[in-house]
C-alpha positions as CSV (number, residue, x, y, z in Angstrom):
1,X,-9.2,29.2,-11.8
2,X,-8.0,27.4,-14.6
3,X,-10.5,26.0,-17.1
4,X,-10.6,21.9,-16.8
5,X,-8.8,20.3,-19.1
6,X,-9.3,16.9,-19.9
7,X,-7.1,14.0,-21.9
8,X,-5.0,10.7,-21.9
9,X,-2.4,11.8,-19.6
10,X,-2.0,13.9,-16.6
11,X,-2.1,18.0,-17.2
12,X,-1.4,19.4,-13.8
13,X,0.0,22.8,-15.5
14,X,-0.1,25.0,-12.9
15,X,-1.9,23.8,-10.3
16,X,0.0,21.0,-9.9
17,X,2.2,23.3,-6.9
18,X,-1.6,21.8,-5.1
19,X,0.2,19.2,-5.3
20,X,2.1,18.0,-1.3
21,X,1.5,16.4,2.1
22,X,2.0,12.4,0.9
23,X,-1.1,11.0,1.0
24,X,-1.5,7.2,0.4
25,X,-4.1,6.3,-2.1
26,X,-5.3,2.9,-3.5
27,X,-5.4,-0.5,-2.3
28,X,-7.5,-3.3,-4.1
29,X,-9.4,-5.6,-1.3
30,X,-11.5,-8.4,-2.5
31,X,-11.8,-12.2,-2.0
32,X,-13.6,-14.2,0.3
33,X,-13.9,-12.8,3.6
34,X,-13.8,-13.9,6.7
35,X,-13.8,-13.7,15.8
36,X,-11.4,-10.7,17.0
37,X,-9.1,-10.3,14.6
38,X,-6.3,-9.0,17.0
39,X,-3.1,-9.3,15.2
40,X,-0.6,-12.4,16.7
41,X,-0.5,-14.3,20.3
42,X,2.7,-14.5,20.7
43,X,3.7,-13.1,24.8
44,X,3.0,-17.2,25.4
45,X,5.6,-17.9,28.1
46,X,8.6,-20.1,27.7
47,X,10.8,-22.9,29.1
48,X,14.5,-23.6,28.0
49,X,16.7,-26.0,28.9
50,X,20.5,-25.5,30.0
51,X,23.3,-28.7,30.0
52,X,25.1,-30.0,33.0
53,X,27.4,-28.1,32.5
54,X,25.3,-24.3,32.2
55,X,25.8,-21.7,35.0
56,X,23.1,-21.2,38.0
57,X,22.0,-19.2,40.8
58,X,21.3,-20.0,44.1
59,X,21.7,-23.1,46.3
60,X,20.3,-26.4,46.5
61,X,17.8,-27.3,48.8
62,X,16.8,-29.6,51.2
63,X,20.6,-28.9,52.7
64,X,22.2,-31.3,51.0
65,X,25.5,-30.6,49.8
66,X,26.1,-29.1,46.1
67,X,28.5,-31.5,45.6
68,X,28.7,-34.9,46.9
69,X,31.0,-37.3,47.5
70,X,33.5,-37.9,44.5
71,X,30.9,-35.5,42.3
72,X,30.2,-32.2,41.9
73,X,26.8,-32.2,43.5
74,X,23.9,-34.6,45.7
75,X,22.4,-36.8,43.7
76,X,18.0,-35.4,44.0
77,X,19.8,-32.0,45.6
78,X,17.7,-29.0,43.2
79,X,19.1,-25.5,42.6
80,X,17.9,-22.5,40.9
81,X,18.4,-21.0,38.1
82,X,18.2,-18.5,35.4
83,X,19.5,-18.3,31.6
84,X,17.8,-14.8,31.2
85,X,20.0,-11.5,31.5
86,X,20.8,-11.0,35.6
87,X,19.1,-7.6,35.2
88,X,15.7,-9.4,34.2
89,X,14.8,-12.0,36.7
90,X,11.7,-11.7,38.3
91,X,11.0,-8.6,36.5
92,X,7.8,-9.1,34.0
93,X,7.0,-12.8,33.3
94,X,10.6,-14.0,33.9
95,X,11.6,-16.3,36.9
96,X,13.8,-18.6,38.0
97,X,13.3,-22.5,37.5
98,X,14.8,-25.6,39.3
99,X,17.1,-27.5,38.5
100,X,17.4,-31.2,39.3
101,X,21.1,-33.3,40.3
102,X,21.7,-36.1,38.1
103,X,21.4,-39.5,40.0
104,X,25.3,-40.3,39.4
105,X,26.1,-36.7,41.2
106,X,27.6,-36.1,38.1
107,X,26.1,-32.7,37.8
108,X,23.1,-30.4,37.8
109,X,20.5,-31.2,35.1
110,X,17.9,-29.0,32.8
111,X,16.6,-25.6,33.9
112,X,13.4,-26.8,34.8
113,X,10.3,-23.8,35.2
114,X,12.1,-20.5,34.1
115,X,10.4,-17.7,31.7
116,X,13.2,-16.2,29.8
117,X,12.5,-12.7,28.2
118,X,10.4,-13.3,24.7
119,X,9.6,-9.8,22.3
120,X,6.1,-8.1,23.2
121,X,3.1,-8.3,21.7
122,X,-0.5,-7.3,21.6
123,X,-1.8,-10.0,22.0
124,X,-0.6,-10.3,25.3
125,X,-0.7,-7.4,27.6
126,X,1.8,-8.7,30.1
127,X,5.6,-7.3,30.6
128,X,7.2,-10.6,28.1
129,X,10.3,-8.6,27.7
130,X,11.2,-8.4,30.8
131,X,12.1,-5.0,30.8
132,X,9.9,-3.5,34.1
133,X,7.0,-2.0,31.3
134,X,3.6,-3.4,29.9
135,X,3.2,-3.0,26.6
136,X,1.3,-0.4,24.5
137,X,-0.8,-2.6,23.1
138,X,-3.7,-2.1,20.2
139,X,-6.9,-2.6,20.6
140,X,-9.4,-4.1,18.1
141,X,-13.3,-2.9,16.7
142,X,-15.1,-5.6,15.4
143,X,-18.4,-4.8,13.3
144,X,-21.6,-6.6,14.7
145,X,-24.1,-6.5,11.3
146,X,-28.3,-8.8,10.9
147,X,-25.8,-8.9,6.9
148,X,-22.3,-9.0,6.7
149,X,-20.0,-6.2,6.1
150,X,-16.4,-4.9,5.7
151,X,-14.2,-2.3,6.7
152,X,-12.7,-1.4,2.9
153,X,-10.5,1.8,3.4
154,X,-9.4,4.0,6.4
155,X,-7.8,7.5,7.1
156,X,-5.8,8.9,10.5
157,X,-7.4,11.8,11.7
158,X,-5.9,14.3,14.2
159,X,-9.0,12.5,17.0
160,X,-8.0,8.6,15.9
161,X,-9.0,7.1,12.8
162,X,-12.0,6.9,10.2
163,X,-12.8,3.6,8.4
164,X,-15.3,3.6,5.6
165,X,-16.8,0.3,3.5
166,X,-20.2,-1.4,2.6
167,X,-22.8,-3.3,5.0
168,X,-26.0,-5.1,5.1
169,X,-29.0,-4.5,7.3
170,X,-28.4,-2.8,10.6
171,X,-24.4,-2.8,12.0
172,X,-23.4,-1.7,15.1
173,X,-19.6,-1.0,14.8
174,X,-17.4,0.9,18.0
175,X,-20.9,1.5,19.2
176,X,-22.6,3.7,16.5
177,X,-24.9,2.0,14.9
178,X,-26.6,2.5,11.0
179,X,-29.0,1.4,8.6
180,X,-28.9,0.1,4.9
181,X,-31.6,0.9,2.5
182,X,-31.9,-2.2,0.7
183,X,-28.9,-4.6,-0.8
184,X,-25.0,-3.6,0.5
185,X,-25.1,0.5,1.2
186,X,-21.9,1.8,2.3
187,X,-21.1,3.2,6.1
188,X,-17.8,5.5,7.3
189,X,-16.9,5.6,11.3
190,X,-14.8,7.6,13.3
191,X,-13.4,6.0,16.2
192,X,-11.3,7.9,19.1
193,X,-8.0,7.2,20.0
194,X,-9.4,4.0,22.2
195,X,-11.6,2.6,19.4
196,X,-15.1,3.7,20.0
197,X,-16.9,5.9,17.6
198,X,-17.6,9.7,17.1
199,X,-20.3,9.7,14.7
200,X,-21.2,7.2,12.1
201,X,-23.6,7.8,8.5
202,X,-24.0,5.8,5.6
203,X,-26.2,6.1,2.2
204,X,-27.8,3.7,-0.7
205,X,-30.0,3.4,-2.5
206,X,-32.4,0.3,-2.2
207,X,-29.7,-1.5,-5.2
208,X,-26.6,-3.0,-4.5
209,X,-24.3,0.1,-4.5
210,X,-21.2,-2.6,-4.1
211,X,-19.0,-3.4,-7.2
212,X,-16.7,-5.7,-5.0
213,X,-19.3,-8.8,-5.6
214,X,-18.9,-8.8,-9.1
215,X,-14.9,-7.7,-9.9
216,X,-12.6,-9.9,-6.9
217,X,-10.3,-9.4,-6.8
218,X,-9.7,-6.5,-8.3
219,X,-12.7,-5.4,-6.5
220,X,-14.6,-1.5,-5.2
221,X,-12.2,-0.6,-3.5
222,X,-14.5,2.9,-1.5
223,X,-11.5,5.3,-1.0
224,X,-11.5,8.4,2.0
225,X,-8.8,10.9,3.0
226,X,-8.7,13.8,5.2
227,X,-8.8,16.9,4.1
228,X,-6.6,20.3,4.9
229,X,-9.9,21.6,6.9
230,X,-10.5,18.3,8.8
231,X,-13.1,17.3,6.9
232,X,-13.3,13.8,4.4
233,X,-13.1,13.1,0.3
234,X,-15.0,9.6,0.0
235,X,-15.2,7.7,-3.3
236,X,-17.6,5.1,-3.2
237,X,-19.6,3.4,-6.3
238,X,-23.8,3.0,-6.1
239,X,-26.1,1.9,-8.0
240,X,-29.1,3.8,-8.6
241,X,-31.5,7.1,-6.8
242,X,-30.3,7.6,-3.3
243,X,-30.1,10.6,-0.8
244,X,-26.8,11.1,1.0
245,X,-27.8,14.0,3.9
246,X,-29.4,16.4,2.6
247,X,-28.4,15.6,-1.0
248,X,-30.5,13.7,-3.4
249,X,-28.4,11.6,-5.9
250,X,-30.2,10.5,-9.5
251,X,-29.9,7.1,-10.3
252,X,-26.3,5.2,-11.3
253,X,-27.3,2.6,-13.9
254,X,-24.6,0.5,-13.7
255,X,-22.0,1.2,-10.9
256,X,-20.9,4.4,-11.0
257,X,-18.6,7.4,-9.1
258,X,-20.0,9.6,-6.4
259,X,-17.7,11.9,-3.9
260,X,-19.3,13.1,-1.4
261,X,-17.4,16.0,1.8
262,X,-18.2,14.7,4.7
263,X,-17.3,17.3,8.6
264,X,-14.6,15.8,9.7
265,X,-16.7,16.9,13.1
266,X,-20.2,15.8,12.7
267,X,-20.2,13.8,10.1
268,X,-22.9,15.5,7.5
269,X,-22.6,15.9,4.2
270,X,-21.4,19.3,3.1
271,X,-21.0,18.5,-1.2
272,X,-22.1,15.4,-3.4
273,X,-20.8,14.8,-6.8
274,X,-22.3,12.1,-9.0
275,X,-20.9,10.5,-12.5
276,X,-23.7,9.0,-13.9
277,X,-22.5,7.1,-17.0
278,X,-23.7,4.0,-19.5
279,X,-21.1,1.6,-18.3
280,X,-18.4,0.6,-14.8
281,X,-16.3,3.0,-13.5
282,X,-14.9,2.2,-9.9
283,X,-12.9,4.4,-8.0
284,X,-9.4,2.8,-6.5
285,X,-7.5,5.3,-5.0
286,X,-8.5,9.6,-3.3
287,X,-5.5,11.2,-2.4
288,X,-5.4,14.7,-1.0
289,X,-3.0,17.7,-1.9
290,X,-1.8,19.7,1.0
291,X,-3.8,22.8,-0.4
292,X,-6.9,20.8,-0.6
293,X,-7.2,19.4,-3.9
294,X,-8.8,16.1,-4.4
295,X,-6.8,13.3,-7.0
296,X,-8.9,10.4,-7.8
297,X,-7.6,7.3,-9.5
298,X,-9.6,3.5,-11.3
299,X,-10.9,2.2,-13.9
300,X,-12.8,4.0,-16.4
301,X,-15.8,2.2,-18.8
302,X,-17.3,3.7,-21.9
303,X,-18.0,7.6,-21.6
304,X,-17.8,9.8,-18.6
305,X,-18.4,13.4,-18.0
306,X,-16.2,14.3,-15.2
307,X,-17.4,17.9,-15.4
308,X,-15.7,18.7,-18.4
309,X,-17.1,17.7,-21.1
310,X,-17.5,13.4,-22.3
311,X,-14.0,11.3,-22.1
312,X,-14.0,8.1,-23.6
313,X,-12.4,5.6,-23.1
314,X,-10.9,3.0,-25.5
315,X,-12.4,-0.8,-23.8
316,X,-11.7,-0.2,-19.6
317,X,-8.3,2.5,-19.6
318,X,-7.0,3.8,-15.8
319,X,-8.1,7.9,-14.7
320,X,-6.9,9.7,-13.0
321,X,-9.0,12.8,-12.2
322,X,-8.4,16.0,-9.9
323,X,-10.9,18.7,-8.5
324,X,-11.0,21.3,-6.5
325,X,-11.9,21.2,-2.4
326,X,-15.5,22.5,-4.0
327,X,-15.2,19.3,-5.9
328,X,-15.0,21.5,-10.0
329,X,-13.1,19.9,-12.2
330,X,-9.4,20.2,-12.8
331,X,-8.7,17.5,-15.4
332,X,-9.1,14.3,-16.1
333,X,-7.4,11.8,-17.8
334,X,-7.4,8.1,-18.9
335,X,-3.7,6.8,-19.2
336,X,-3.1,3.3,-20.5
337,X,-4.4,1.4,-23.4
338,X,-7.4,-0.8,-23.2
339,X,-7.6,-3.5,-21.2
340,X,-5.1,-1.5,-18.6
341,X,-8.2,-1.6,-16.3
342,X,-6.9,-0.4,-12.9
343,X,-4.6,2.8,-11.5
344,X,-3.8,3.2,-8.2
345,X,-1.9,6.7,-6.8
346,X,-0.1,8.5,-4.4
347,X,0.2,11.9,-4.4
348,X,3.8,14.1,-1.8
349,X,5.2,17.4,-2.3
350,X,7.2,15.6,-5.7
351,X,4.6,15.1,-7.7
352,X,2.2,11.5,-8.1
353,X,3.2,8.4,-8.8
354,X,0.6,5.9,-10.9
355,X,1.0,2.3,-10.4
356,X,-1.8,-0.6,-12.5
357,X,-0.8,-2.7,-15.4
358,X,0.5,-2.3,-18.8
359,X,-1.2,-4.5,-21.6
360,X,0.1,-3.9,-25.3
361,X,2.7,-1.2,-26.3
362,X,2.2,2.6,-24.4
363,X,4.9,5.5,-24.3
364,X,4.2,8.0,-21.0
365,X,6.8,10.4,-23.1
366,X,10.1,8.7,-21.6
367,X,10.2,6.3,-25.1
368,X,7.3,2.9,-26.2
369,X,6.8,1.2,-23.6
370,X,5.7,-2.8,-24.6
371,X,4.9,-5.7,-22.1
372,X,6.4,-8.5,-22.1
373,X,2.8,-11.1,-22.4
374,X,-0.6,-10.6,-21.1
375,X,-0.3,-7.8,-18.5
376,X,2.9,-6.1,-17.5
377,X,3.3,-4.2,-13.7
378,X,2.9,-0.9,-14.7
379,X,4.6,1.9,-12.1
380,X,5.1,6.2,-13.6
381,X,6.3,9.2,-11.4
382,X,5.4,12.3,-12.6
383,X,7.0,15.6,-10.7
384,X,4.7,18.4,-9.8
385,X,4.0,20.1,-12.8
386,X,2.8,17.1,-14.4
387,X,6.1,15.6,-16.5
388,X,6.8,12.4,-16.3
389,X,10.1,11.9,-14.5
390,X,10.4,7.8,-15.4
391,X,8.3,5.0,-16.4
392,X,9.0,1.1,-16.4
393,X,7.3,-2.3,-16.4
394,X,8.1,-5.2,-15.1
395,X,7.1,-9.0,-15.9
396,X,7.1,-11.7,-18.3
397,X,4.6,-13.2,-20.3
398,X,1.5,-13.8,-17.7
399,X,0.0,-11.6,-15.5
400,X,1.3,-8.3,-13.6
401,X,-0.2,-6.2,-12.1
402,X,0.3,-3.1,-9.4
403,X,-1.9,-3.4,-7.2
404,X,-1.2,-0.3,-4.2
405,X,1.3,2.6,-4.2
406,X,3.0,4.7,-1.4
407,X,5.7,7.5,-1.1
408,X,8.2,7.0,1.8
409,X,10.1,9.5,3.0
410,X,13.2,9.5,0.9
411,X,11.3,10.0,-2.6
412,X,11.1,6.8,-3.0
413,X,8.0,4.7,-4.0
414,X,6.8,1.5,-2.5
415,X,4.8,-0.9,-5.1
416,X,2.8,-4.9,-3.9
417,X,1.2,-6.2,-6.7
418,X,0.6,-9.6,-7.9
419,X,2.7,-11.4,-10.3
420,X,2.8,-15.1,-12.2
421,X,5.7,-16.3,-13.7
422,X,9.0,-14.5,-13.5
423,X,9.5,-11.6,-12.2
424,X,13.0,-9.5,-12.6
425,X,12.8,-6.1,-11.4
426,X,16.9,-6.1,-12.6
427,X,19.4,-4.1,-10.5
428,X,21.2,-6.6,-9.0
429,X,17.3,-7.7,-6.9
430,X,16.7,-10.8,-6.9
431,X,14.6,-12.4,-9.4
432,X,11.1,-14.6,-8.6
433,X,9.5,-17.4,-10.0
434,X,5.9,-18.5,-9.5
435,X,2.3,-18.4,-9.8
436,X,0.2,-16.6,-8.4
437,X,2.6,-14.7,-5.6
438,X,2.4,-11.1,-4.1
439,X,4.7,-8.6,-4.2
440,X,6.6,-5.5,-2.0
441,X,9.2,-3.2,-4.1
442,X,10.6,-0.6,-3.9
443,X,12.2,2.3,-6.4
444,X,14.3,5.5,-5.9
445,X,13.4,8.3,-6.4
446,X,15.0,7.7,-10.0
447,X,12.9,4.3,-10.7
448,X,15.5,1.7,-9.8
449,X,15.0,-0.6,-8.0
450,X,16.1,-1.3,-4.7
451,X,14.7,-4.2,-2.6
452,X,12.0,-7.1,-3.6
453,X,10.5,-9.6,-0.4
454,X,8.1,-12.2,-2.6
455,X,4.9,-13.1,-0.7
456,X,4.5,-17.2,-1.7
457,X,1.7,-19.6,-0.4
458,X,2.8,-23.7,-1.5
459,X,-0.5,-23.7,-2.8
460,X,-3.0,-20.8,-2.9
461,X,-3.0,-17.5,-5.2
462,X,-1.8,-14.4,-2.4
463,X,-3.5,-10.7,-3.1
464,X,-1.8,-7.0,-1.7
465,X,-4.8,-5.2,-0.6
466,X,-2.1,-2.4,1.0
467,X,0.3,-0.5,1.9
468,X,1.8,2.3,3.5
469,X,5.6,4.0,4.6
470,X,6.1,3.5,8.8
471,X,8.9,5.8,9.5
472,X,10.7,4.2,6.6
473,X,9.8,0.4,7.4
474,X,6.7,-0.2,5.1
475,X,3.1,-2.1,7.0
476,X,1.9,-3.9,3.8
477,X,-1.6,-6.4,4.1
478,X,-3.6,-8.8,2.0
479,X,-4.6,-11.9,1.7
480,X,-3.8,-15.6,1.1
481,X,-3.9,-19.8,2.7
482,X,-2.0,-22.1,4.0
483,X,1.9,-21.3,5.0
484,X,2.4,-17.7,4.0
485,X,6.3,-17.1,3.0
486,X,7.8,-14.1,3.3
487,X,11.5,-13.8,3.7
488,X,12.0,-16.4,5.9
489,X,9.3,-16.0,8.5
490,X,6.1,-17.7,8.0
491,X,2.1,-17.2,9.2
492,X,-0.9,-20.0,9.1
493,X,-3.6,-18.5,7.0
494,X,-5.7,-21.5,7.2
495,X,-4.5,-24.8,5.2
496,X,-8.6,-25.5,4.2
497,X,-11.0,-23.8,3.6
498,X,-10.9,-19.8,3.0
499,X,-8.3,-17.5,2.5
500,X,-7.4,-15.8,5.7
501,X,-5.9,-11.6,5.8
502,X,-2.1,-10.8,6.4
503,X,-0.2,-8.3,8.0
504,X,3.8,-7.6,7.3
505,X,6.9,-5.0,8.7
506,X,9.4,-4.9,6.4
507,X,12.3,-3.4,7.5
508,X,14.1,-0.1,4.9
509,X,15.5,-3.0,3.4
510,X,12.4,-5.0,2.8
511,X,13.7,-7.9,5.0
512,X,10.7,-8.8,7.0
513,X,10.1,-7.7,11.0
514,X,7.2,-9.8,11.3
515,X,4.2,-11.4,9.4
516,X,0.5,-11.9,11.3
517,X,-2.3,-13.1,10.9
518,X,-4.9,-10.2,10.9
519,X,-8.1,-12.7,11.2
520,X,-6.7,-14.9,14.4
521,X,-7.6,-17.4,12.1
522,X,-11.1,-16.9,10.8
523,X,-11.8,-16.3,6.5
524,X,-11.3,-12.6,6.1
525,X,-8.8,-10.6,4.4
526,X,-6.7,-7.4,6.0
527,X,-8.0,-4.6,3.3
528,X,-6.2,-1.2,3.9
529,X,-3.3,0.0,5.9
530,X,-2.8,3.9,7.3
531,X,-0.5,5.0,9.7
532,X,-0.7,8.4,12.0
533,X,1.4,11.0,13.0
534,X,2.1,9.2,16.0
535,X,3.3,6.1,14.6
536,X,0.0,4.0,15.3
537,X,-0.7,1.6,12.6
538,X,-4.4,0.9,11.7
539,X,-5.4,-2.1,9.6
540,X,-9.1,-3.0,8.7
541,X,-11.0,-5.6,6.8
542,X,-13.2,-8.4,7.1
543,X,-13.0,-11.2,9.5
544,X,-16.3,-14.0,9.6
545,X,-18.3,-11.8,7.2
546,X,-17.7,-8.7,9.7
547,X,-15.6,-5.0,9.3
548,X,-12.7,-4.8,11.9
549,X,-10.6,-2.7,12.6
550,X,-7.2,-2.8,14.6
551,X,-4.8,-0.6,15.8
552,X,-1.2,-1.7,16.8
553,X,1.4,1.0,18.5
554,X,4.2,1.5,16.4
């Protein structure tokens, strides 16, 4: 094994061949918390009217002739009518309506009572598109706690999904129960394919062990990923001495990082490593390569020993730490400039991508990058050897940053973030201009923007929390208020009161396919999203101060 390295840039070296199997890592989760968060309501019956000249089926009732003396029909006579595709009539929810002849006998009036095909939605289990097959609807699991809870990160497993977050008091989630040691503690729950708990575990000190109250909206996301062995790696913050299974963890100075390896079958801790330091550290992402190498990313303040000696940040800087499966250090790097803050990362077979913010001037090996103002959105793509393929920053004199990142099957980079002012990605992609909006952009393998989609709330900020590639589409989750608009679609996130959570699916050109309220009108947020091997979509967040996980079918 190579000796660990410390640097201000990622040093992949000979072990870089471990970077494989794309894993989404990093999603910011913050803001207010917020009943059943199953997305969407859809599937409601609808009535449609036709003009007197519309075609209709059936015959008039009450023995009346379909045509009267000097007219097209006998006044008051009725006939059956249906304007949908003929093969959908009397299938699922689709039924015919009735037309009534007008008093002057000129023709039949509107088709009243017909139900036409509509797009199916998991909020309605009926066959509303009338194809003879009921929709493969998903499920939602909501926690119940004596304090409050929030689901912040998740990862698909062969048996379902594992979710992690924070809670206070005693919490029941999917049928499993955990109790905190005081303040807010961390939980991990493994759910099966139907949303029932397989196992649950938790840890924490008598102090508050989560940095999110002080750091919202860019807060301490707890991250989880699945190792090739089927075991799990979870990275969290902690604030005091605690016990994680059989492993004692010493006192944390403020909010420090602890990495825990859990058995994928039982949830028992297998290995634990803590990184106490004088100042705050926040983990924003965890990734795992095909060989089991672990990649952590986030924000570091001051000096931390990640296992290879002290590494000192100048202010708050982005960090990327790479570990072997036994939690020994491969490399630790500080990225960006003082004040740049957080880093989120994703890994695939071609290397790694880092997203965050650029403040001031920095050189990633491709020439100096100079921010246009307070902070610019920063994106840096590395190959498998650790060399920078390209680096770019986007923004103006306002604040912009990348808050979530993923890699798609074509080698492109998907990034979500926040912007103020003008955001122009170039390459013919239309520019955005507003205050406090969200964005999703795709860069190709060469770093050129191919499309960008703006998420706009007229009188409220939009916070983008997580995104994932879904077989060429993009799923994104976040939080906002008012009427949220993206690509011509709108969703109500509450005109008054706390913000609510949303999710959207974008097609390969960035055009929205659907846009949903995932907290069902309750205060809360969508925090994280992941896509399973079958294409099932898992969304985690909070609604009415309780954690939830929703599964939507492909």
